[in-house]
Residue, then its C-alpha position, 0 to 999 in steps of 0.5 A: m494475547h490478543f487473537n483476531a477471531k472474526d470469520k474470514r472463511g469464504k473471502r476472497y483476498h486478491n488471488y485467493i480465498v481463505i478456506e480454514d483457522s490452520g490452529k496456528r498462531l502468528s504475531g496475536s493473529i489467526v494464520w489461516k489456510c489458503l487456496c491459490d486461483c493456481g491451486e496451491y494451499f497455503k497460509v496467510a496469517s489475519h495482519n498479512f492479508k493486505n500484502t499477501k497478495r498470491c501464494r509462494k510459488c505464483r509469487n516467484e513465477y509474477l517476479r520472473n515474469l516481471n524481470t525484475i529491473h528491465g521487464h519495463s518500459s526503460n529510461i535512458s539509463g537502462r533501468s525500469y521507471t519503477y527501479y528508478s522511483w524506488q531507487s529515489m526513494k531510498r536515497r531520499i532517505s539514506e541522504k537524510r534530504k530536508g523534510y525527510e528526516n523523521i521518515e522512514i521506508c517500512e523493512r519489506w520495502m527495502v527489498f526492490e521485489n516486495f515493492l515492485e509486488d505492492m506497487g505494480e509497474r510505475p504508469e506512464g506520467m506518474t511518480l511515487d507519492r506517500i498519501n499522509g506527507s507525515k508519515g513513511y514509506s509503505p504499501s498502506n501510504c503510497r501511490w502513484a500520483t500525477p504531478k496535480e494530485q502530488a501538488r495538491n496533496r502538498k499544498n492541503k496537508l490533512n492535520e488530525n483536526k480536518v480528518k476528525n471533522i471529515r470523519q464526522l462528515i462521512g455518510k452526511m455528506k457525498i466523498k465527492e462534496i468532502a474531498k471538494r470541501f477539503n480540497v483533496s481528491e475522493i480517494t483520500i477520502y475513501n482511504i481516511k473512511n477504510n482506515k487505510i489512512w489516519i488510522g486512529v484518529 
């Protein structure tokens, strides 16, 4: 089994710092002992750094403060806009709407509290958008976007050849210039550069 042996000691992720290797392994990854900003020690596996933002104690407090459903700006139904976006996402998939037949929601996001923790409150004037339209709903493939950004994303869907060309241009051209050439947002280029989307291409 392959272990991720890269030393993470002293590195900060979200609201905590990595202290040391705990000596345990989970799904082929090192389980690290971490120190939350609140002073609590807890453990995180290497492959979970991206989705783990705080210790369990702080996570529970964070969710209580958000008040899950009614703690946001409410729409006319009494539900928060964030909760409405989560429900709409699930409905599109469960009803197999056109264009969503092969799209899935990651298991973590079947629970609203997890979706809320990963995405935060929905900003005014924005809705949930999949960065790569051929992939499902997950923390690495979703963002809050304006209607204009979503329209541009749908109009200019990237494919493997375009992504390969983008990767070749990164470092040779400015991010802004590459984004303009392919008519995509600069954040899309940054995400490709940092292997947050189109991983392996």
